[in-house]
C-alpha positions in Angstrom: 91.4 46.1 117.8 91.5 49.5 116.2 90.9 51.3 119.4 92.9 52.0 122.6 91.9 51.7 126.0 94.4 53.4 128.4 97.5 51.9 126.9 100.2 51.7 129.6 98.1 54.0 131.9 95.3 53.1 134.2 92.1 52.8 132.0 90.1 55.9 132.9 87.2 54.5 130.7 87.8 56.6 127.8 88.2 54.7 124.5 90.1 56.1 121.6 88.8 55.1 118.3 90.6 54.8 114.9 90.1 58.2 112.9 90.8 58.9 109.3 91.8 62.4 110.7 94.8 60.9 112.6 96.3 58.9 109.8 96.3 58.3 106.1 96.3 54.6 105.9 96.5 51.4 108.2 99.0 48.4 107.9 97.9 45.1 109.6 100.1 42.2 110.0 98.4 39.1 111.7 99.7 36.0 113.0 100.0 33.8 110.0 102.0 36.9 108.0 99.0 37.8 106.0 99.3 41.9 105.3 96.6 44.3 104.6 97.6 48.0 103.6 94.4 50.0 103.6 93.5 53.8 103.0 92.2 55.2 106.1 89.1 56.4 104.5 88.2 52.7 103.5 88.3 51.5 107.0 84.9 51.0 108.5 83.9 49.7 111.8 84.2 51.3 115.4 86.8 49.4 117.5 87.7 46.7 115.3 87.7 45.2 111.6 87.1 41.8 110.3 89.8 40.8 107.9 89.9 38.0 105.9 86.6 38.6 104.1 85.4 40.2 101.1 85.3 43.5 102.3 89.2 44.0 102.8 90.3 41.5 100.0 91.5 44.2 97.6 94.0 45.9 100.0 95.7 42.4 101.1 99.1 42.6 100.1 101.6 39.9 99.3 103.8 38.8 102.2 107.5 39.6 101.8 110.2 38.6 104.2 108.8 37.3 107.6 108.7 40.4 110.1 109.9 38.0 112.8 112.8 35.5 112.2 112.4 32.1 113.9 115.4 30.5 115.0 115.8 27.2 115.5 
């Protein structure tokens, strides 16, 4: 999702969408540790974007160290 719907407050039916005026880039990490670093002006969509397809393929970056360590 690229929008907020109230955060930690009661939802007042105001949705704040992603805006290029509020940031320079978007960094996304998904559950399987794939990562994208995308310039804000290249982000399309309203409340979300479909990652993993051809539109954002050029912005996928190689995963580095895991962000969360698994303890066994």
